[in-house]
C-alpha positions in Angstrom: -0.2 0.4 -0.3 1.2 3.2 -0.8 1.7 6.3 1.1 -0.8 8.6 -0.1 -2.9 5.7 -0.4 -3.1 5.5 4.1 -3.0 9.1 4.4 -6.4 8.3 1.8 -7.3 5.6 4.3 -7.5 7.4 7.9 -9.3 10.6 5.9 -12.0 8.5 4.8 -12.5 6.6 7.7 -13.9 10.1 9.3 -17.6 9.9 10.2 -19.8 13.5 10.9 -19.3 12.4 14.7 -15.7 12.2 14.5 -15.5 15.9 12.1 -17.6 17.5 15.2 -15.4 16.6 17.8 -12.8 18.5 15.8 -14.8 21.9 16.0 -17.9 22.6 16.5 -21.2 21.7 13.9 -22.0 24.8 13.0 -18.6 25.7 11.3 -19.0 22.0 10.5 -22.3 23.4 8.2 -20.1 26.1 6.6 -17.2 23.7 5.5 -19.8 21.2 3.8 -21.5 24.5 1.7 -17.8 25.1 0.1 -17.6 21.7 -0.6 -20.8 22.4 -2.1 -19.9 25.3 -3.6 -16.6 23.8 -5.5 -14.3 25.8 -3.4 -11.7 23.4 -2.5 -9.0 22.3 -5.1 -7.5 18.7 -6.3 -6.0 16.8 -3.6 -2.2 16.1 -3.9 0.1 13.9 -2.3 3.4 16.0 -0.9 5.7 13.7 -0.8 8.6 15.6 1.2 5.3 16.7 3.7 3.8 12.9 4.1 0.4 14.3 3.2 -2.0 15.1 1.4 -2.0 19.7 0.2 -5.3 20.9 -1.2 -5.7 24.7 -1.9 -9.5 24.8 -0.3 -10.8 29.4 -0.5 -7.7 30.9 -1.1 -5.8 29.2 1.7 -2.7 25.8 2.0 -4.7 22.8 3.8 -1.9 20.1 4.3 -3.5 17.3 5.4 -0.6 14.6 7.4 -1.1 11.4 8.4 -0.9 12.2 12.2 -4.8 12.9 11.5 -6.9 15.8 11.6 -6.0 17.5 14.8 -2.6 18.0 14.0 -3.5 19.2 10.1 -2.7 23.1 9.6 -3.8 25.7 7.5 -2.4 28.8 6.0 -5.4 30.6 7.3 -5.3 33.2 10.6 -7.8 30.7 12.3 -5.7 29.4 15.7 -6.7 25.7 16.1 -9.2 23.6 13.2 -10.9 25.9 11.0 -13.3 25.9 8.5 -10.7 24.6 5.3 -9.5 21.9 7.4 -13.1 20.2 7.7 -13.8 21.2 4.3 -10.5 19.5 3.3 -11.1 16.1 5.3 -15.2 16.3 3.8 -13.9 16.5 0.3 -11.4 13.3 1.0 -14.5 11.1 2.7 -16.5 12.7 -0.2 -14.0 11.1 -2.6 -13.5 8.0 -0.9 -17.4 7.6 -0.6 -17.6 7.2 -4.8 -14.8 4.8 -5.4 -15.9 1.6 -2.8 -11.9 0.5 -3.2 -10.9 3.4 -1.9 -13.7 2.9 2.0 -12.5 2.2 5.3 -13.0 -2.1 6.0 -15.7 -1.2 8.9 -13.4 -3.2 11.5 -11.3 0.1 12.2 -12.9 0.6 15.8 -10.2 -2.6 16.4 -7.1 -1.2 14.5 -7.4 1.4 16.8 -7.2 -1.0 20.1 -4.4 -2.6 18.6 -2.4 0.9 18.1 -3.4 1.4 21.6 -2.2 -1.8 22.8 1.3 -1.3 21.0 3.3 0.7 23.4 4.7 -0.9 25.9 3.7 0.5 29.7 7.6 2.7 30.1 6.7 4.3 26.2 3.1 5.7 27.8 4.3 7.3 30.9 6.8 8.9 28.3 4.5 10.3 26.2 2.0 11.6 28.8 4.1 11.6 32.5 4.3 9.5 35.4 1.4 12.0 37.5 -0.6 12.1 34.3 -1.2 8.9 34.5 -1.9 8.6 37.6 -4.2 10.8 37.7 -5.7 8.8 35.1 -6.0 5.7 36.6 -7.1 7.3 40.2 -10.1 8.7 37.7 -11.1 5.0 35.9 -11.6 3.9 40.0 -14.2 6.3 40.7 -15.6 6.8 36.2 -16.6 4.0 34.8 -16.2 4.8 30.8 -18.5 3.4 27.6 -16.7 1.8 24.7 -17.9 1.4 21.7 -16.0 0.2 18.5 -17.1 0.7 15.0 -15.2 2.6 12.4 -13.1 4.4 14.8 -13.8 3.7 18.3 -14.5 6.0 20.5 -14.7 5.5 24.8 -16.6 8.0 26.8 -16.4 9.6 30.3 -20.6 10.4 30.4 -20.0 12.1 34.2 -17.3 13.8 32.6 -19.2 15.3 29.7 -16.0 13.9 27.3 -15.7 12.0 23.9 -12.3 9.9 23.2 -11.9 9.0 19.4 -8.7 6.6 17.6 -9.2 7.2 14.3 -7.6 4.2 12.1 -3.9 4.3 11.3 -3.0 7.3 13.1 -2.0 5.8 16.4 -1.9 7.8 19.4 -0.9 11.4 17.2 -4.7 11.1 15.9 -6.8 11.1 19.4 -9.7 13.5 19.8 -11.0 14.6 22.1 -14.2 16.4 23.0 -15.9 18.1 25.9 -13.6 17.9 28.1 -11.6 21.4 28.4 -8.5 21.9 26.4 -6.1 21.1 29.5 -7.7 18.3 30.6 -7.0 15.9 26.5 -4.2 14.8 27.8 -5.3 13.2 31.1 -8.2 12.2 28.5 -6.3 10.3 26.3 -4.5 9.0 28.7 -7.4 7.6 30.9 -9.1 6.6 28.0 -5.9 4.3 27.0 -6.2 3.0 30.4 -9.5 1.6 30.1 -9.0 -0.3 26.5 -6.0 -2.4 27.9 -7.3 -3.1 31.0 -9.9 -4.9 29.2 -7.4 -6.9 27.2 -5.3 -7.4 30.1 -2.9 -4.6 30.1 -3.5 -3.0 33.2 -1.1 -0.7 34.5 -0.2 -0.1 38.6 1.3 3.6 39.4 4.2 2.9 42.1 3.5 3.0 45.0 3.5 6.1 47.0 6.3 7.3 49.7 3.4 8.3 52.3 3.4 9.2 56.2 0.1 7.7 57.4 1.4 5.9 60.7 -0.4 8.3 62.8 -3.7 8.1 60.9 -3.5 4.3 61.0 -2.7 4.5 64.4 -6.0 6.3 65.1 -7.9 3.7 63.2 -6.5 1.1 65.4 -7.7 2.6 68.5 -11.0 3.7 66.5 -12.5 1.0 64.4 -12.3 -1.6 67.5 -14.6 0.6 69.6 -17.0 1.5 67.3 -16.7 -2.6 66.9 -17.4 -2.1 71.0 -19.8 0.5 71.4 -22.7 -1.1 68.4 -22.4 -4.7 70.4 -22.9 -3.4 73.7 -26.2 -1.5 72.2 -27.6 -4.3 70.8 -26.3 -7.1 73.2 -28.2 -3.9 76.2 -31.1 -4.0 73.6 -32.0 -1.2 71.8 -35.5 -0.7 73.2 -33.0 -0.2 76.3 -31.1 3.1 74.6 -29.4 5.3 77.0 -28.2 9.5 76.8 -24.6 8.0 77.4 -25.0 5.2 74.1 -25.6 8.2 71.8 -22.8 10.6 73.1 -20.3 7.9 72.3 -22.0 7.9 69.0 -21.1 11.5 68.6 -18.0 11.2 70.1 -16.5 8.4 67.9 -18.2 9.8 64.7 -15.3 12.7 65.3 -12.7 10.7 65.7 -13.8 8.5 62.1 -13.4 11.9 61.0 -9.9 13.1 61.7 -8.9 9.1 61.3 -9.7 9.8 57.7 -12.6 7.9 57.8 -15.8 9.9 56.4 -17.9 7.1 55.0 -17.9 5.9 58.6 -17.7 9.1 60.6 -21.3 9.5 58.7 -23.2 6.5 59.5 -22.0 7.0 63.3 -23.1 11.3 63.3 -25.9 9.5 61.2 -26.7 6.2 64.5 -26.2 9.3 67.2 -29.3 11.3 66.0 -31.6 8.6 65.3 -30.8 7.3 69.4 -31.9 11.1 70.4 -34.9 10.9 68.2 -36.3 6.7 70.1 -34.5 8.9 73.4 -37.0 12.1 72.9 -39.7 9.9 71.1 -39.9 11.8 68.0 -42.2 10.2 65.6 -39.2 9.8 62.3 -37.4 7.3 65.8 -37.5 3.9 64.2 -35.4 0.9 65.7 -35.9 -0.7 62.6 -33.8 1.4 61.1 -31.2 2.1 64.0 -30.5 -1.7 63.7 -30.1 -2.0 59.7 -27.8 1.2 59.5 -25.7 -0.2 63.1 -25.6 -3.1 62.0 -24.2 -1.0 58.2 -21.3 0.5 60.4 -20.4 -2.8 61.6 -19.7 -4.3 58.5 -17.8 -1.5 57.1 -16.3 -1.8 60.6 -14.8 -4.9 59.8 -14.0 -4.2 56.3 -11.8 -1.2 57.3 -10.6 -3.7 59.5 -9.6 -5.8 56.9 -8.4 -3.5 53.7 -9.3 0.3 54.0 -9.9 0.1 49.7 -11.2 4.0 49.0 -14.4 3.2 48.5 -14.7 1.8 52.3 -13.0 4.3 53.4 -14.9 7.6 51.4 -14.4 11.0 50.4 -14.0 13.7 52.4 -15.0 16.2 49.7 -15.5 15.4 46.9 -13.1 16.4 44.5 -15.1 18.4 41.3 -14.1 18.1 37.5 -14.4 21.1 34.8 -16.8 19.8 32.7 -16.5 22.6 29.2 -20.1 23.6 28.8 -23.6 21.8 29.9 -26.9 21.3 27.9 -29.8 21.6 31.4 -33.0 21.0 31.5 -34.4 21.8 35.4 -37.1 18.9 36.7 -37.3 19.2 40.2 -36.5 20.9 43.3 -36.2 19.7 46.9 -36.0 20.3 50.6 -33.9 17.8 53.1 -32.7 16.9 56.5 -30.6 13.5 57.2 -29.9 12.1 60.1 -27.0 12.2 60.4 -27.7 16.2 60.9 -27.4 17.8 57.5 -30.1 19.9 55.6 -30.1 21.2 52.3 -31.8 22.8 49.5 -31.3 19.9 45.7 -31.9 21.2 42.3 -33.1 18.0 39.7 -31.5 18.1 35.6 -31.7 16.6 32.8 -28.4 16.6 31.0 -29.6 16.7 27.1 -26.4 15.7 25.8 -26.0 12.8 27.6 -28.7 11.7 28.4 -28.2 11.5 32.4 -29.4 13.1 35.4 -27.5 16.0 37.3 -28.0 17.9 40.1 -27.2 21.0 42.5 -26.9 20.8 46.2 -25.4 23.4 48.5 -26.1 22.1 52.4 -25.6 22.5 56.3 -24.8 21.2 59.2 -27.4 22.0 62.2 -25.2 23.5 64.1 -24.0 26.3 61.1 -24.1 29.7 62.3 -25.2 31.3 59.8 -28.5 29.9 60.4 -28.8 28.3 56.6 -32.5 27.4 55.4 -33.1 25.4 52.7 -36.9 26.2 51.7 -34.7 30.2 51.7 -32.6 29.1 49.6 -34.3 28.4 47.1 -35.1 31.7 46.0 -32.1 33.3 46.8 -29.9 34.2 44.4 -27.6 31.7 42.3 -26.0 29.6 42.6 -24.5 30.6 39.3 -24.2 33.4 37.3 -26.5 34.6 35.2 -29.9 32.9 37.1 -32.2 34.4 39.3 -32.1 31.7 41.9 -32.8 27.7 41.6 -36.2 28.9 41.4 -35.9 29.6 38.5 -33.9 27.2 37.7 -36.1 24.3 38.6 -38.1 25.1 35.7 -35.7 26.5 32.3 -33.7 24.7 30.1 -29.7 26.2 30.1 -26.7 26.3 29.3 -24.2 26.2 32.1 -20.9 27.2 30.7 -17.2 26.6 32.4 -18.9 23.8 34.6 -18.0 22.1 37.2 -18.8 17.5 37.9 -18.2 15.5 40.5 -18.5 11.4 39.4 -21.9 11.8 40.9 -22.7 14.1 38.6 -23.8 16.6 41.0 -23.1 20.3 40.2 -20.0 22.6 41.5 -21.3 26.3 42.7 -18.1 27.0 40.4 -17.1 31.5 40.6 -16.5 30.6 37.3 -18.9 28.9 35.7 -22.4 30.8 34.2 -25.5 29.9 33.5 -27.0 31.3 30.5 -31.3 30.2 30.3 -32.3 29.7 27.3 -36.8 29.0 27.6 -38.7 27.0 29.8 -38.6 23.1 30.5 -39.9 21.2 27.6 -40.9 17.4 28.8 -40.2 16.4 25.2 -36.3 16.9 26.2 -36.9 14.8 29.7 -35.4 11.5 27.1 -35.6 9.3 30.8 -36.7 6.5 30.6 -40.3 6.1 31.4 -41.8 3.4 33.6 -45.3 2.0 33.4 -45.2 -0.9 34.6 -43.9 -1.9 38.3 -42.0 -5.6 37.5 -39.9 -3.7 34.7 -39.1 -1.3 37.6 -37.9 -4.0 39.5 -35.6 -5.4 37.6 -34.6 -1.9 36.5 -34.2 -1.0 40.1 -32.4 -4.9 41.1 -29.3 -3.6 38.2 -28.7 -0.7 39.4 -28.3 -2.2 42.9 -24.7 -2.5 44.2 -24.8 -4.7 47.1 -22.2 -5.0 49.8 -21.2 -2.0 51.2 -20.5 -0.5 47.4 -20.8 2.9 46.4 -24.0 3.6 45.2 -24.5 6.4 41.8 -27.2 8.7 44.2 -28.9 9.5 40.8 -29.7 5.4 40.0 -32.8 5.9 41.8 -34.2 8.9 40.1 -37.2 7.2 37.9 -39.5 8.9 35.7 -42.9 6.9 36.0 -46.3 7.1 34.6 -48.9 5.0 36.6 -52.0 3.7 35.2 -54.4 4.6 38.1 -53.2 6.8 40.9 -55.6 5.0 44.4 -56.2 8.5 47.0 -55.1 7.4 50.8 -56.5 9.7 53.8 -53.7 10.8 55.7 -52.1 8.1 58.1 -51.9 9.2 61.4 -50.6 7.0 63.2 -47.6 6.3 61.2 -47.4 10.3 60.2 -47.1 9.9 56.6 -49.2 10.0 53.1 -50.0 6.5 51.6 -50.4 6.6 47.8 -51.0 3.7 45.7 -49.8 3.9 42.1 -50.6 1.4 39.4 -49.8 -0.5 36.6 -51.0 -0.6 33.0 -51.5 -4.5 34.9 -52.5 -3.7 37.8 -49.9 -3.9 40.6 -49.5 -1.5 43.3 -46.5 0.7 43.5 -46.8 2.5 47.0 -46.5 6.2 47.1 -44.8 7.3 50.9 -43.7 11.1 52.3 -43.2 10.8 55.9 -44.3 14.1 57.9 -42.3 16.8 59.1 -41.5 20.7 58.7 -39.8 20.0 55.2 -42.5 17.3 54.2 -45.6 19.9 54.5 -46.1 21.1 51.8 -45.4 18.5 49.4 -48.0 16.9 51.4 -50.4 19.6 51.0 -49.2 20.1 46.9 -50.4 16.1 46.1 -53.2 16.3 48.6 -54.9 19.7 46.8 -54.0 18.5 43.2 -57.2 17.9 41.5 -57.3 14.2 40.1 -58.6 14.5 37.0 -54.8 16.5 36.4 -53.6 13.7 38.3 -54.2 11.3 35.8 -52.1 13.5 32.5 -48.7 13.9 35.4 -46.2 11.4 35.4 -43.9 10.9 38.6 -40.1 12.0 39.0 -39.5 10.1 42.0 -36.4 8.2 44.4 -37.0 4.6 45.0 -36.0 2.8 47.7 -36.5 -0.2 49.3 -39.2 -1.2 52.4 -39.6 -4.9 53.7 -39.1 -6.7 50.5 -41.1 -4.0 48.2 -40.0 -0.6 46.2 -41.7 2.7 47.8 -41.3 6.2 46.1 -40.8 9.0 47.6 -42.4 11.6 45.3 -39.6 14.0 43.7 -42.0 16.2 41.8 -44.5 16.0 38.7 -44.0 16.2 34.7 -47.1 17.1 32.5 -47.1 18.8 29.3 -46.5 22.1 30.0 -43.8 21.7 32.3 -41.7 20.3 35.0 -44.2 20.7 38.9 -42.3 21.9 41.7 -44.4 20.4 44.5 -41.8 20.9 48.1 -42.3 24.6 48.4 -45.6 26.1 49.0 -45.2 29.0 46.4 -44.8 26.2 43.8 -48.1 24.3 44.1 -50.7 24.1 42.0 -53.1 27.1 42.0 -55.8 24.8 41.0 -58.7 24.6 43.0 -57.9 22.0 46.4 -59.6 19.2 46.5 -59.6 18.9 50.1 -58.1 21.1 53.2 -54.7 21.3 54.2 -52.9 19.4 57.2 -51.7 21.1 60.2 -48.8 19.0 62.7 -49.3 16.1 64.0 -53.3 15.8 63.8 -54.5 14.2 60.4 -56.1 17.0 57.9 -60.1 16.5 57.5 -62.2 16.6 55.1 -64.8 19.7 54.5 -68.4 19.2 54.2 -70.3 17.8 51.9 -68.8 16.1 49.4 -64.9 15.4 49.1 -64.2 12.8 50.7 -65.8 10.8 48.0 -63.3 11.2 45.8 -61.1 9.4 47.7 -61.8 6.1 47.0 -61.2 3.1 49.7 -60.2 0.6 47.1 -57.3 -0.9 48.4 -58.6 -4.8 47.7 -58.1 -3.9 44.3 -54.0 -3.4 44.6 -52.3 -6.1 43.7 -48.3 -5.8 44.8 -45.7 -7.8 43.4 -46.4 -10.6 45.1 -43.3 -12.6 47.6 -41.7 -15.5 46.2 -39.6 -18.2 48.7 -36.7 -15.7 49.4 -38.5 -12.6 49.9 -40.1 -14.3 52.4 -37.6 -15.6 54.3 -36.0 -12.7 54.4 -38.9 -10.4 56.0 -39.5 -13.4 58.3 -35.5 -13.0 59.1 -35.3 -9.4 59.2 -38.7 -9.1 62.2 -37.3 -12.3 64.2 -34.1 -9.6 64.3 -35.3 -6.3 65.4 -37.4 -8.7 68.2 -34.0 -10.1 69.8 -32.0 -6.8 69.1 -34.7 -5.1 70.7 -35.5 -7.1 74.1 -31.3 -7.7 73.5 -29.2 -11.0 73.0 -27.7 -10.6 76.6 -31.3 -11.5 78.1 -33.3 -14.0 77.0 -35.7 -14.8 74.3 -38.1 -17.8 73.6 -40.1 -16.3 71.1 -36.9 -14.5 68.5 -35.2 -18.5 69.4 -37.6 -20.4 68.1 -38.3 -18.6 65.0 -34.6 -18.2 64.2 -34.5 -22.2 64.5 -37.4 -22.0 61.2 -35.6 -19.7 59.5 -32.4 -21.1 59.9 -33.7 -24.7 58.7 -35.2 -22.6 55.7 -32.2 -20.8 54.8 -30.8 -25.0 54.0 -33.4 -25.8 52.0 -33.0 -22.2 49.8 -29.6 -23.0 50.2 -28.0 -19.6 51.9 -24.7 -20.9 52.9 -23.2 -17.2 53.8 -25.9 -17.1 56.7 -25.9 -20.2 58.1 -23.1 -20.0 60.6 -24.6 -16.6 62.1 -28.0 -18.5 62.7 -26.8 -21.4 64.5 -24.6 -18.7 66.6 -27.9 -17.1 67.6 -30.4 -20.5 67.4 -27.5 -21.5 70.3 -26.6 -18.8 72.6 -27.5 -15.0 71.2 -24.5 -12.8 70.3 -24.9 -9.4 68.9 -21.9 -9.6 67.2 -23.2 -12.7 64.9 -26.5 -10.6 65.4 -24.9 -7.3 63.5 -23.7 -9.7 60.6 -26.8 -11.3 59.8 -28.9 -8.1 59.6 -25.8 -7.0 57.4 -26.0 -10.4 55.1 -29.4 -9.3 55.2 -29.6 -6.7 53.8 -26.9 -7.4 51.3 -29.4 -10.4 50.0 -32.7 -8.0 49.8 -30.6 -6.0 47.5 -29.8 -8.5 45.5 -33.4 -10.0 44.9 -35.8 -8.2 42.3 
């Protein structure tokens, strides 16, 4: 094959997506018009420069074998200009008319071979050790998408970056789009490492010399202390929690943070808050939730004691990477409060280009001296220059320039970022999968769940649901929550549940007051989680043809005539005199929840027995729980649940707090796997 033929094949392989990656759609359209007007001259092979040369609109363009990224033009424009694009298009058009010039469909495989050819030492020399190390760390947090066809494309959706390799150009012809130019080497190195890792050529960075002996000693003190405290709490009985235990949890949370264990620290702070809720007899107090979190903390200490991997220690402060310009559309906003003592505001956006969710959040700890209010922050200025308030962005389509985003899609409120609002949110632009069948939702939820102590992407919980029918129910004064049933097209029920507090009161009132006939045309934007073996959705907002409906703020509620009166905490909302109560259809008998299989029944029953034993304490005789555990042990053997059997044998013989916590944790892993 002649050198000229090799060069022509490189440019013949260029697709419209590759040309857009070189510049942008507008410049590509102008270049296409130049080709149609005959502004491109005849191609010539310059042997001395090892390239093709052509004249475009009076300017000389050189197309080297290294690819279009290294092309040059005599015009004063910097980078890839309109003339270079027109020259590339002329080669593509010329090749398309000559079948013998077309690139084989295995172009992507050829790129893969070219990326696998260099030795690790050559890559380090090309990109430098710091860049290779940063790329390695990036791959520990970001999972790229790799597609091979006429070329090879590696996408990092969360970073808005696309790396494209062209056959025949080697490493010199790699194109990077979306990411800022200063990050191109990093993204290229990450893409190379990702492809090479799949092929078994994984590059490991040399170990860094660190002075973490003091931190290790602190961890060696914190982890046994946490383990001992959790075992003491369960041995004495969760129903007998004391104020000193809450104080010890809070103190250990501070120590864990100082020891470089932020994930354990947040979990201990949450447990301390839950102990306080129980002692103060607050409505949100829940010993079942406390036991589940205690089991998670116990498992986390065991994992950290064996190997302190990054996903176990956690990240004290997430890193934000510049991702260029994002096209976003606001769909929902809500205030929230965590058991670990944080209050915050979150706005949910749909990323129009990457087809995924992004969020912006501002939060403060409860002890913040500034008196932060999530509700007040909703109408305050910002978070970026060009945006009036989060309230405006929650219902707007806008362009966010110089955006910074972390691995979970959370946007930074960087002062360098700028927002340009281009109009109202259009529901037609929200291309998230719409779920109409709850069995499909179960499968999606199970596929997205990451069992064990792995980190969870919070965006996987966001779903767009289209109920076939809404079964509205009165506010439940016992559980202090609003519980409705969303029916799918097969008659199955999904529980919509909102627990009452001062932040969710406007959300409950908005749902209560929303006209029933309008609900049927709305989709639910909700956060889905599992409770007691079944999926439950917490509504974040509604989506109708006219745009998103933000429910969580009083000023955002529907102005339509209310269907019932507002509720006042903590009393039950009462219907007005007349026929208002006829709008509440008592149709729970027609609701058909997803049937529980043998494994689900076993797990649900076992959880109840463990909770019963934990409340009374393992140090005292608990005959009822013991008899039930023997029955569950027999069933676990029948279902071949080997990981559960050792802990169950200990609990049946002589109950131990450690065995109970391990057993509760293993059950939670099974529940996360079972769809």
